[in-house]
Every structure is written in C-alpha cells, then in structure tokens.
LOZAPA-24583 format. One record per residue (C-alpha): x negated, y, z negated; residue in one letter; residue number from 1. Coordinates in steps of 0.5 Angstrom, whole numbers, plus 500, padded with zeros to 3 digits. Layout:
BEGIN
+-----+-----+-----+------+-------+
|  c1 |  c2 |  c3 | roro | zakol |
+-----+-----+-----+------+-------+
|   X |   Y |   Z |    A |   NUM |
...
+-----+-----+-----+------+-------+
END
This chain:
BEGIN
+-----+-----+-----+------+-------+
|  c1 |  c2 |  c3 | roro | zakol |
+-----+-----+-----+------+-------+
| 312 | 534 | 638 |    M |     1 |
| 313 | 531 | 631 |    N |     2 |
| 311 | 535 | 625 |    A |     3 |
| 311 | 533 | 617 |    F |     4 |
| 307 | 535 | 611 |    R |     5 |
| 302 | 532 | 608 |    A |     6 |
| 298 | 533 | 602 |    L |     7 |
| 293 | 538 | 605 |    E |     8 |
| 298 | 541 | 609 |    G |     9 |
| 302 | 540 | 615 |    P |    10 |
| 301 | 536 | 620 |    V |    11 |
| 303 | 536 | 628 |    H |    12 |
| 303 | 530 | 633 |    V |    13 |
| 303 | 532 | 639 |    Y |    14 |
| 304 | 529 | 646 |    E |    15 |
| 299 | 525 | 649 |    W |    16 |
| 297 | 527 | 655 |    V |    17 |
| 291 | 526 | 660 |    P |    18 |
| 286 | 531 | 661 |    G |    19 |
| 279 | 534 | 658 |    E |    20 |
| 279 | 540 | 652 |    I |    21 |
| 275 | 546 | 656 |    L |    22 |
| 271 | 546 | 650 |    Y |    23 |
| 270 | 541 | 646 |    D |    24 |
| 265 | 544 | 640 |    Y |    25 |
| 263 | 537 | 637 |    V |    26 |
| 262 | 533 | 644 |    A |    27 |
| 258 | 539 | 647 |    M |    28 |
| 253 | 540 | 642 |    D |    29 |
| 256 | 548 | 639 |    G |    30 |
| 256 | 554 | 644 |    A |    31 |
| 251 | 550 | 649 |    R |    32 |
| 257 | 546 | 651 |    G |    33 |
| 259 | 551 | 655 |    R |    34 |
| 253 | 551 | 660 |    T |    35 |
| 252 | 544 | 661 |    E |    36 |
| 253 | 542 | 667 |    P |    37 |
| 257 | 535 | 666 |    A |    38 |
| 262 | 539 | 661 |    S |    39 |
| 269 | 540 | 662 |    A |    40 |
| 268 | 548 | 661 |    H |    41 |
| 262 | 548 | 667 |    A |    42 |
| 267 | 543 | 671 |    R |    43 |
| 273 | 548 | 671 |    F |    44 |
| 269 | 554 | 672 |    R |    45 |
| 265 | 551 | 678 |    A |    46 |
| 273 | 549 | 681 |    L |    47 |
| 275 | 554 | 686 |    P |    48 |
| 278 | 560 | 684 |    V |    49 |
| 285 | 559 | 686 |    R |    50 |
| 285 | 553 | 681 |    R |    51 |
| 282 | 557 | 675 |    I |    52 |
| 288 | 562 | 677 |    L |    53 |
| 293 | 557 | 677 |    D |    54 |
| 291 | 555 | 670 |    S |    55 |
| 291 | 562 | 668 |    L |    56 |
| 298 | 562 | 670 |    D |    57 |
| 300 | 557 | 665 |    V |    58 |
| 296 | 560 | 659 |    V |    59 |
| 299 | 567 | 661 |    Y |    60 |
| 306 | 565 | 662 |    G |    61 |
| 306 | 561 | 655 |    L |    62 |
| 303 | 567 | 652 |    H |    63 |
| 309 | 571 | 655 |    E |    64 |
| 314 | 567 | 652 |    Q |    65 |
| 311 | 566 | 645 |    I |    66 |
| 310 | 574 | 645 |    A |    67 |
| 318 | 575 | 647 |    G |    68 |
| 319 | 570 | 641 |    L |    69 |
| 315 | 575 | 636 |    G |    70 |
| 310 | 570 | 635 |    V |    71 |
| 303 | 572 | 635 |    I |    72 |
| 297 | 568 | 638 |    A |    73 |
| 291 | 567 | 633 |    V |    74 |
| 285 | 562 | 634 |    D |    75 |
| 286 | 561 | 641 |    F |    76 |
| 280 | 559 | 646 |    Y |    77 |
| 278 | 555 | 651 |    D |    78 |
| 278 | 549 | 646 |    G |    79 |
| 286 | 550 | 646 |    C |    80 |
| 286 | 548 | 654 |    I |    81 |
| 287 | 542 | 656 |    L |    82 |
| 285 | 540 | 663 |    Y |    83 |
| 286 | 535 | 668 |    N |    84 |
| 282 | 535 | 674 |    F |    85 |
| 284 | 529 | 678 |    D |    86 |
| 292 | 532 | 677 |    E |    87 |
| 289 | 539 | 677 |    H |    88 |
| 295 | 540 | 671 |    R |    89 |
| 293 | 545 | 665 |    T |    90 |
| 296 | 544 | 657 |    W |    91 |
| 296 | 548 | 652 |    I |    92 |
| 294 | 544 | 645 |    C |    93 |
| 292 | 547 | 637 |    D |    94 |
| 297 | 552 | 637 |    L |    95 |
| 298 | 551 | 629 |    D |    96 |
| 294 | 558 | 627 |    E |    97 |
| 300 | 562 | 630 |    Y |    98 |
| 304 | 567 | 626 |    R |    99 |
| 310 | 571 | 626 |    P |   100 |
| 308 | 578 | 628 |    G |   101 |
| 305 | 584 | 628 |    P |   102 |
| 302 | 582 | 622 |    F |   103 |
| 297 | 585 | 617 |    T |   104 |
| 290 | 581 | 616 |    L |   105 |
| 290 | 579 | 609 |    D |   106 |
| 283 | 577 | 610 |    A |   107 |
| 276 | 579 | 611 |    E |   108 |
| 277 | 576 | 618 |    H |   109 |
| 282 | 571 | 622 |    L |   110 |
| 279 | 564 | 624 |    P |   111 |
| 277 | 563 | 631 |    G |   112 |
| 272 | 563 | 637 |    S |   113 |
| 268 | 570 | 637 |    H |   114 |
| 267 | 570 | 644 |    R |   115 |
| 275 | 571 | 644 |    F |   116 |
| 277 | 575 | 638 |    M |   117 |
| 279 | 582 | 638 |    A |   118 |
| 275 | 587 | 634 |    P |   119 |
| 280 | 588 | 629 |    E |   120 |
| 281 | 581 | 627 |    E |   121 |
| 274 | 582 | 624 |    F |   122 |
| 277 | 587 | 619 |    V |   123 |
| 281 | 586 | 613 |    G |   124 |
| 288 | 590 | 613 |    R |   125 |
| 288 | 591 | 620 |    S |   126 |
| 294 | 590 | 624 |    T |   127 |
| 295 | 584 | 629 |    I |   128 |
| 299 | 585 | 635 |    D |   129 |
| 301 | 583 | 642 |    Q |   130 |
| 295 | 588 | 643 |    R |   131 |
| 290 | 583 | 639 |    T |   132 |
| 293 | 578 | 644 |    N |   133 |
| 292 | 582 | 650 |    V |   134 |
| 285 | 582 | 648 |    F |   135 |
| 284 | 575 | 647 |    T |   136 |
| 288 | 573 | 654 |    L |   137 |
| 284 | 578 | 657 |    G |   138 |
| 278 | 574 | 655 |    R |   139 |
| 280 | 568 | 657 |    T |   140 |
| 279 | 570 | 664 |    A |   141 |
| 273 | 573 | 663 |    A |   142 |
| 270 | 567 | 660 |    V |   143 |
| 273 | 562 | 665 |    L |   144 |
| 272 | 567 | 671 |    L |   145 |
| 265 | 568 | 669 |    S |   146 |
| 260 | 568 | 664 |    D |   147 |
| 264 | 572 | 660 |    G |   148 |
| 260 | 579 | 662 |    D |   149 |
| 265 | 582 | 667 |    L |   150 |
| 260 | 586 | 670 |    H |   151 |
| 254 | 580 | 671 |    S |   152 |
| 253 | 577 | 678 |    D |   153 |
| 257 | 571 | 676 |    A |   154 |
| 264 | 575 | 676 |    W |   155 |
| 268 | 570 | 681 |    R |   156 |
| 274 | 574 | 681 |    G |   157 |
| 277 | 581 | 685 |    S |   158 |
| 275 | 588 | 682 |    N |   159 |
| 283 | 589 | 681 |    A |   160 |
| 283 | 583 | 676 |    M |   161 |
| 276 | 585 | 673 |    R |   162 |
| 280 | 593 | 673 |    A |   163 |
| 286 | 589 | 669 |    V |   164 |
| 281 | 585 | 664 |    L |   165 |
| 277 | 591 | 663 |    V |   166 |
| 283 | 595 | 661 |    R |   167 |
| 285 | 589 | 656 |    A |   168 |
| 279 | 588 | 653 |    T |   169 |
| 277 | 595 | 651 |    S |   170 |
| 274 | 595 | 644 |    P |   171 |
| 279 | 601 | 643 |    E |   172 |
| 286 | 598 | 641 |    R |   173 |
| 290 | 604 | 645 |    E |   174 |
| 287 | 603 | 651 |    A |   175 |
| 289 | 596 | 652 |    R |   176 |
| 296 | 594 | 655 |    F |   177 |
| 301 | 595 | 649 |    P |   178 |
| 304 | 588 | 650 |    S |   179 |
| 303 | 581 | 653 |    V |   180 |
| 308 | 582 | 658 |    A |   181 |
| 305 | 588 | 661 |    E |   182 |
| 298 | 585 | 661 |    F |   183 |
| 301 | 579 | 665 |    V |   184 |
| 305 | 583 | 670 |    R |   185 |
| 298 | 587 | 672 |    A |   186 |
| 294 | 581 | 672 |    W |   187 |
| 299 | 577 | 677 |    R |   188 |
| 299 | 583 | 681 |    D |   189 |
| 292 | 583 | 681 |    A |   190 |
| 291 | 576 | 682 |    A |   191 |
| 297 | 576 | 688 |    Q |   192 |
| 292 | 581 | 691 |    L |   193 |
| 286 | 576 | 690 |    E |   194 |
| 291 | 571 | 694 |    A |   195 |
| 292 | 575 | 700 |    V |   196 |
| 285 | 577 | 701 |    S |   197 |
+-----+-----+-----+------+-------+
END
C-alpha cells in the first residue's frame, strides 16, 4: 500500500487484486443489492458454509491482529470484504477509518453501515473499544450466514456458532466477549464443531 496526503486528506493506494466487493452500494442500488441474485453478496451467501467460514476466518484473523496492536475497527462492513469467486480467496479493503483505541466517541455517531454497528456507536461520549468490534464481527457472520437474524430459518450455521454470535452481538456491552481474541477463539471452537459434524 502507498499513502500520500492530498488537499482533502490522506490517500491510500492499495495493490489491485481480482475479486468483487461483497456489498457495492453504488452498483447494487442501496440495501436491495444484498438480495439481488446477481450481486456478489447473494452469490457469496449461496456458497457452501465451509467457504463462508474460511472467508470469515480471514476477516477474524486480521481483526485479531489489529486489535493486538491497539487499533479499533471503525466502519467495517461487508463492503470491506473483497472475494474472488474463482480462487475462493478473501481480501479486506477500505480500512482508513480504523483508529488507536479505545477511544471516546467525540461525535453523535460513527460512520458505518447500521447493520454492523454496535449500539454505542450511535451515542456521543461512548467508549469505543474491542467489545464494540466484537459486536461488528459477530454481525458480520450473522449477515453472511443468514439474513442477519440469528433466529430465522435462513440461519446456515450450527447452534454452537449461533450461541457465540448471540453473545457477541448483545446490546449489553458487558455481556459480549471482552476482547476480539476471546471472540475469535470461541468462534473458531464453534466453527470446528461445524466442520466435524
């Protein structure tokens, strides 16, 4: 990646990789884009569960490393996931909002896709930390393995995976996993059960 400063702020230039962004708001006409059969999002969700779990493992591994560096993810959603359907490879892009943390929200709300954001991201003066990121990462799996509702018939994971995500996406901060690493460990244990069942 190369970076330089322009008049409007920093510019990041990433290496080009072949793939499709799982949620391209402009190309897919807003929220309807996730359900359009031709969309990358819908085609990704139709993949075998093992492929989706492999992709989530890339997402979670990166965020575990980032959290270990004391950085908090901001504005992460499915539009940051680039997937190559031919090679079944996952890349993450658009990480320019990530910040050292934890930090106190100094605005009315953070930028981002509401489907992926924790309740505290909408309340000024809230603490934004790893528990906030645990919520976002949990919502990522909920959206990619179902219609976002962990209790609907669309859920494609195991009960053990669902239990991890219910805890991760609790509206009560203290009920969530206290760190990204603990969430990832619990998720991988539950996903391993899925692989052997």
